[in-house]
DOGU-516986 format. One line per 5 residues: number of its first residue (from 1); for each residue x, y, z of N, C-alpha, C. Coordinates in steps of 0.05 Angstrom, whole numbers. Layout:
NUM> X/Y/Z/X/Y/Z/X/Y/Z  ...
This chain:
1> -84/15/-170/-71/-5/-187/-89/-14/-208  -78/-19/-233/-93/-30/-254/-102/-57/-249  -128/-64/-253/-139/-90/-247/-125/-113/-261  -119/-110/-288/-107/-131/-303/-79/-135/-293  -63/-114/-284/-36/-118/-274/-39/-132/-248
6> -60/-125/-230/-63/-139/-206/-66/-169/-210  -84/-175/-228/-90/-205/-234/-65/-219/-242  -51/-206/-263/-27/-218/-273/-5/-223/-251  -2/-204/-234/18/-206/-212/11/-227/-192  -16/-229/-186/-26/-247/-164/-30/-276/-172
11> -34/-280/-198/-43/-306/-208/-27/-331/-199  0/-328/-197/17/-350/-190/12/-359/-162  7/-341/-143/-1/-347/-115/-26/-361/-115  -46/-350/-129/-72/-365/-129/-72/-392/-140  -57/-395/-162/-54/-422/-174/-41/-441/-155
16> -20/-433/-141/-6/-451/-124/-23/-457/-99  -37/-438/-90/-57/-444/-68/-77/-466/-77  -87/-463/-101/-106/-481/-112/-94/-508/-114  -69/-510/-121/-56/-537/-121/-54/-551/-95  -46/-533/-75/-44/-544/-47/-70/-552/-36
21> -91/-537/-42/-118/-542/-34/-128/-569/-47  -122/-573/-71/-129/-599/-84/-115/-622/-70  -91/-620/-62/-77/-640/-47/-92/-645/-21  -98/-624/-7/-111/-626/18/-139/-640/16  -154/-633/-6/-180/-645/-10/-177/-674/-14
26> -156/-683/-29/-153/-712/-36/-142/-727/-13  -122/-716/2/-108/-731/22/-108/-721/49  -120/-697/56/-120/-686/82/-97/-670/87  -100/-654/109/-77/-635/119/-52/-651/126  -57/-675/137/-33/-692/145/-15/-699/122
31> -27/-697/98/-9/-704/74/12/-682/68  8/-660/80/29/-638/74/53/-640/91  76/-636/80/101/-635/95/100/-609/113  118/-608/133/117/-582/147/123/-557/130  139/-561/110/145/-539/91/121/-532/74
36> 106/-552/65/82/-548/48/61/-535/66  57/-544/92/38/-532/108/45/-502/113  70/-495/119/78/-467/122/71/-451/97  78/-463/74/70/-450/48/42/-445/45  25/-467/51/-5/-464/50/-14/-442/67
41> -5/-439/92/-15/-418/110/-6/-390/102  18/-389/91/29/-363/80/12/-354/56  7/-373/38/-9/-368/12/-37/-358/21  -49/-374/40/-75/-369/49/-77/-339/59  -57/-332/75/-58/-304/86/-56/-284/66
46> -38/-288/46/-33/-269/24/-58/-268/7  -69/-289/-2/-93/-290/-19/-117/-278/-7  -121/-285/18/-145/-275/32/-145/-245/37  -121/-233/36/-117/-205/40/-117/-189/14  -118/-203/-10/-117/-190/-35/-142/-172/-40
51> -135/-147/-46/-157/-128/-55/-146/-111/-77  -164/-101/-92/-155/-82/-115/-158/-54/-105
């Protein structure tokens, strides 16, 4: 896969994970709704498995 295409395709997930992590840093995990917590864990699994 082309590196630039990979970055373009994955950037939204990385950005959203960053937003959720910012919320967790400010207010803790307990600040996440059950839906947000599920999204966080899903995004974390996706992003941690990203390879080119």
